[in-house]
N, C-alpha and C positions, 0 to 999 in steps of 0.2 A: 462380664461385670454387670453385677446387679444394680438397677436403677430404679429405686423404690417410688420414683414419682412418674406419674405421666402429663398428658397435655403439653402446653409448649414448652413447660420446662422440662420435661423427660425427654422431648423428641431433640431440645436442642442440645441438651448433655449427650444425649445418645449418638447424635450426628459430631461433635466434638470428639468422643471417644474412637469412633469408626476413622476420622481423620489421622488418630496415631497407631491405627491397625487393629484396635481393640474390637471386641465382639460385645455390644450392649444387650443386655437383656432389661425390656422395660416390664416391671411388675410391681404397679402401684399398690403400696402397703396401708396406705391411710386415705381416708376421703373426708368431705366435711358435709356437715348436717346442718339442717335450722336448728338455732338455739331451743332449748327446752324452754326459755322464758321469754316468750314471743312478745307479751305486753312489755315487759320492762324495756325489751331493745325497741318498741314501737316509741314507747313513751320519751324515750332517750333520744330518739331521732327528731321527735318533736320539738325538744326542749332546743337541741342543737339547730334546727332550721329556723327556730324564734329567736336565736341570739342568745341563747343563755350561757353558753359557754365562751370562753377566751381563746382555748386551746381545743384541737382535736388531734389525739396520737393516734396512729395508725401504724402496727408493726409488721402486717403481713400483707400479700398480694389478695390472699384470700378474704380480707376484713374490705379491701377495696372492692372486691365483687358483690360483698354484701351491700357497699353503698351504692352499686349500679343498681344491683336487683331490686331496691328498695326505691330507686330514683331520688336518692338523698342530696338536697341543694344546700352546700354550706355557705352559710353568709359571707360578705367578704370581710368583717371585722375579725371573722373566727380565723385563727391562722391554724395552720397544719403542719404539723410534725410527722416524720416518718422515721421510721428505723430501717435504715439500708438502704443502696442503691435499687436493689429490686422493687424494694415497697416503692419508692418513690417513683420510679419508672410508671409503675402500674397506675399510681394516682394520677400523673400527669398524661399517660395514654388513655385512661377514663376521664380525662378534661378536670381534672381539680389540680389546683396550685398547689405547690408544696414550699411551704416558708423556713423550713428547719429541717434539715439532715445531718446526723454527725459525720464529722468527716475522718476521723481516724478509727472509729471501732464501729462496725456495722449490728451494734446489738443494743438491747435495751440499759446496759450498763454503761455503753458510749454514749447513749444519749443523755443520759442522766450527767455523767461528766463534763457535756459539753453545751448543757442546757445554757441559754442566754441568761446572764446575771443579772441582765436590766429587766427581765420577765419571771419573776420570783411570786408574784402576786397573781391572783385571777383563779379560775375555774377552767377543769381541764376534765376532758371526756375522753376517757381510754376504751376503744373497742377492740376486744382481743377473743381468743379461745377461752372457751369457759374451763379448761384445764390451766390457762397459763398462770405462770408464778406471779406472785405480787411484788415482783421487783420494781415494775415502774409506778406504781400505785404509791409503795412505801418510799419510794425515792424522792418521789415528785412532792408528795406531801412532807416529805422532810426539808425539802427546800421551801417550803413555806406557802405552795399551791393547795388549793382546794380542789381535791381529786375523786372523780367518780368513774367506776369500773362498771362497764355493762358487757355482758357475754354477747358476742356477735354471731358465734356459731359453735357447734360442737365438732371433735376431732373424732372419728370414728375408725377401727381396724377394717382391713381389707384382706380378705384369704388370698395369697398368692396361689397359683396352678400348681398340680401336684408335681407335675414335669419339673417346675422352677425348683421345689423342694428336694426333688430327687438330684436334679445338677447341683444344687448348692451343697449336697450332703455327700456328694462324690468328689466334689472338688474341681467339676468341669466348670462352675463357675466361681473363680479364684478371688473377685475381690466385691465388695458390698460399699456402695456409697449410704452415708447416714447423714440424712439432712435436717432431721430433728429429734427431739426427744421421744417425741411419739412415734416414730419411725424404728428408734434404738428399742423401744419396747416391744415393736411388732416382731423385729427383725429375732429377738431374745424369745418371743412367745411361739414364732411360727417355724422358725429356723435352728434353733439352738439344739444342741450344742454344734457351733460352726468348727469344721475341720481346721488343726492348728496354720495350715497354709493358707486360709483364707485372709485376705488382709482386709480390715474395716477402716473405711476413710469417713473422718467426721468432718464437717463444714466450718466447724468453729469450736473454741473452747468451750463454750457452754454445752452446744451438742457432746461433744467428747465427754464433758463431766456427768451428761446424762446418760450416755451409752455405757460408761463405765458402771454408774448408778444401777443400772438394767443389767448388767452380768457381763457386758461385752468386753473383750479385750481389744483396744483400739491400738491401732498401728501407726496412722498418722493423722495429722490434723491440719486444715487449709490454714495458712495466715489469715485470709481474709472470708468473711462470710458470703463469700459468691461461687455460683457453679464454677465460673472460670478456673479460679484459685483452686477448688476442690479436686477439679480434672487435671491441672497441673500439678497438685500435689502427689495425685496417685500415679500420674506418669513419671514424675522424678523420683518417686519412691521404687517404681517396676523398674526403670534403667539402672537404677544405683545397685539394687538389688541382684538383677541379672550380670551386670559388672561385676560385683563381688565375687557371685559366683562361678564366673568365668575367669576370673583371677585365681580362683583356689583351685578349677581344674588344670590352669595351665600356669603355673608359678615361674615366674621369671627364674631362669639358671644364671647365677654368677658363674663368671667368666674366670675359673682357675688356672688358665694358661699362664705359665712363666712369660 
């Protein structure tokens, strides 16, 4: 099973897969680089630290890494909203408080749906990847907030090893985890066409949409946008597929005795 991200996330997912008897192959397909517009980010951080924003919205653990690397100090009066439990955990681990996390949907759309109706005025700073879709910017502006988006980092593709490409093409790696639209595009660019037997598992509906847009066939979608839900969905799919195959090979014979 191909795990397309390294670091703690990749190691954790690989360990969980091994606990189910799977053989994970960690092959990071994307990495993160400094934003192309460093001055704009520096200016936004200065204004953030000077209390110019009522809200700071963080959508990924990668942005938290940027805050840490820049030694950003968020004023007490500036509230922090996090998209998803993973982002929230990364913020708290880095020493930042979290004032709002959507409960039912770990996505940008979930944050918009659950945004506190008592807080639809004020200024918001959104730090995301430079290729992030303007869902949050447009949605929060529609709610009445004064929103500013600043690119915090760039997402770049990472070539996988030739052996990984060979193992995917041969079907030896029978499943690919897709954790973002960026990963989906790298899978399509580097590994397509995938064998018909290869399972493509996406971490959520938005990622599944991006994967299909990239040209991939999606076989399953995790109910929640989390690593645990993704692995669980994949395991359930494999077990169900194996059970179905076993049933076809060994059909139950009806008792025709009188």
